[in-house]
N, C-alpha and C positions, 0 to 999 in steps of 0.2 A: 270793089266799091266799098266805101266807108259810110256808115250811118253815124250821125252826130246828134246827140240830144242834150249835151251839156251847154246849153244856150238855146237858140232857136233851132227847131228840128230841121235838118237838112241832110243831103247826101253829098259826097265828094268823090269824084272820079278823076280821070286824067284831064278832063276838060275843065274841071273846077267845081266849086260848090253849086248846088241847086236846091230850091225849096218849092214846095207846093204853095199856091196862093189862096186856094179855097179853104177857109177855116175848118169846115167839117171834114173835108178830105184829109187835111193835114193832121187833124186830131185822130182820125182813124189810123193813119200811118203811125202816129206816135203810139197809139194803143198796140198796134201790131209789133212795133219795135220793142216796147216795154215787155211784151210777152213773146219775144222771139223764140222760136222753137216749140211753142205751145199753141194749142188750138184756142182761138178766141170765138166764142159762140155769138150768134146773132143777138141773143138777149143781152149779153154784156155790151155788145156794140151799141144797141139801142139805148141802154142805160147811160153809156158814156157820151154818146152824141146828143141825145135829146132828153135825158132824164125821164121824168114822167109825162113829157109833152111831145111824144114822138108823132110824126106825121102819119096820115092814114095809110100810106103805102111805104111804110118804113123799110120793108124787105127790098122793094124795088130801089129805094134810095141807097140802101147799102150796096146793091149790085152796081149802081152807077159810081159810087165812091171807090169801090174795089177796082172797077174798070179804069178809073182815072189814075189810081195808084199804080196799077200794072203798066199803064202807058208811061207813067213817070219813071218807073224803074226799069224800063226796057233798056238793054245794053247790047251793042253789037257783039256777036260771037257767043251770046248766052242763049241757048235754045229754049230752056224753060225759065220762066220768070220766077222770082223769089216768093211771090204770094201764091200759096197753094190752097186750092179748095178742098176742104175736108168734109166728110159726112156731117160733122157737128159744127162746122164753121170755117174759119180761115186761119192759116198759119203762115208766118213769115220765116222762111228758111234762109239763114245767113249764109250757109254753105261756103265758108271761107271768107265771106265779107267781114269787115271789122265794125265794131261798135265802140265808140269812144268811152261809154260808161263802163264796158267790160275792161278796157285798157286801164281806166282810172282805178277800178277796184283791184286789179292785179298789181298796179304800182303801190296802192295803199297797203295791201297785204305784204308785199316785198318790203316796204318801209317798216311795217310792224316787226317783221322778222329781223331786220337789221338793228332796230332799237333793242330787241330782246338780246341780240348777240353783242351789244355794246358798240356797234359800228355806226356811231352817230353822224359822222360826216357823210357816209354813204347813204344813211337813212334820210338825211336832209336833202341830198341831191335827188333821191328817188321820189320823195314826197313832193318836192317842188316841181318835178316833172309831171306828177299827177295833177297838181293844182293848175299847171299851165294849160291843161287840156280844156279847162272851163272858159267858155266865151261869155257866160252870163248865167242866170238861174237855170236849173234843169227844166227842159220843156218850156222855155220862156215864150211868152206871148200867146199861149193857148188858153182858151176857156175850157179847161178840162173837167172831166167828171171824176168819180171816185177812184177808178182804177189807175188812170194816169196820174191823178193827184197824189195817191198813195205812193206810187213809184217815184214821183218827183220829190216828195217829202223824205223818202228813204235816201235818195241820192244826195239831197241837201244835208241831211244828217251825216252821211258819210263824208261829205266835203268838210263839214265843221270838225268831225273827228280827225280828218287829215290835217287840218290847221292846228289842232291841239297837239297832235303827235309831232308835227314839224317844230312847233315852239318848244316842246319838251326836248327834242333832239338838240336844238340849238342852245337851249339853256344848259344842257349837259356839256356842250362844247365851250361854254363860257361866254356866249354871245348875249349876255343879259341886257346890255344897253341897247343893242339893236332891236330887241323885242318890245321895248316900252311903247313906242308909237303904234306899231300894228296891234298890240294887245289893248291899248287904249281905244282904238277904233273898233276892235272886236267886242269889247265889253259894252260900248255904246250901241253897237248894232244888235247884240244878243244879251240884253241886260239880265236875263234869267239863267244864263249859263254860268254856273259857279266855277267851272274849271278855268275859264279865261280870267276870272277875278283872281284866283289863286296864283296863276302863272304871272299875272301882272304884279301882284304883291311881291312875289319872289324876285322878279326882274328888277323892280324898284329898290327893294332892300339890297340886292347885290350891286346896285348902282349907287349905293350910299345915300338913298332917299327913304330913310325909315319913316319919316312923318308922312310922306306921300303914300307909302305902302299901307300904313294904318288908315289913311283917309280913304283908300280904295275899299278897305274892309267895311268902313262905316257906310260908304255909298252902296255897296252890295247889300248890307244888312237893311238899310232903309228901303231899297228897291224890293227886296224879297218880302219884307213885312208889308209894304204897301200893296204889292201886286198879288201876293199869294197868302199873306198872313203867316209866313213862316220865318223862322230864324235861319241863318246860314247853316250849312251842313257842318258836321263834326270836323271834317278836314280843314275847312276855312277857319273855324274857331280855334283849332289847334295851331294853325299857321299864325293867326293873330297873336296868340300867346307866345309862340316861339319868337316872333319879332319883338314883342315887348321885353322878353327876357334875353334877347340876343343869343338864342340857342346856336351852338356851334355848327349844327348841320346846315344852317341856312347858307353858309358860304361854301359848302361842299358841292361837288358836282352832282351828287345823287341826293334826291329828296326821299323822305320816308315813303313806303309803299302806299299808305293811306292817302297821302297828298296826290301821288301820281294817279290813284284810282279816280279822283274827282275829274281829271282831264279826259 
């Protein structure tokens, strides 16, 4: 069986995808999946499901939700269910089952290794395969608490890192014109992420759009000053100066290390 959290939480088996309809039960399943292989205590479950407003019989409610999850995860031929009762709480044992988030992080790490090795076409294919696993935002549709929320934020940050690494790989392949539109969308969606601005500036400059590249810098500067009271980072400022002076490295496949570090 496969567990999927890169979008709405669901399981997939030979019959097809399935999802729990009860919000609290689904949130508890998400919590167990996020901590697969580790014990989740009743206190953590109460905090996640009810915050500071738990019901009078919270422990009994937890037992009901666990029972519903066990029924949902029952599969023919599997003697023991994957949700294990532990003296200190509950544990989800994947035991050979797959988790899409684990698959994504594995592909992301493979992509990083291929970038380091200068295998940019292979890196691009690997990173695109990782991004293709996403069906929406991580743990989408849940009113989560602190634990699942932190896991979702980490997953989303990894997704953005994958996008930046993909763009870097394809810029190194000379695909600068192809990056302009997606980078324009990414800077609009993530206006405080300086790495995307730098990549867009570089893609525009290499597409013979120097004025547009400089306009992106001014937009980034205005946004950062308005939202955070900060000037752009050193790498963006250096990139602006390099564009103004038509520095020779701008048309090379490789950017200086300090610019790549922003991404």
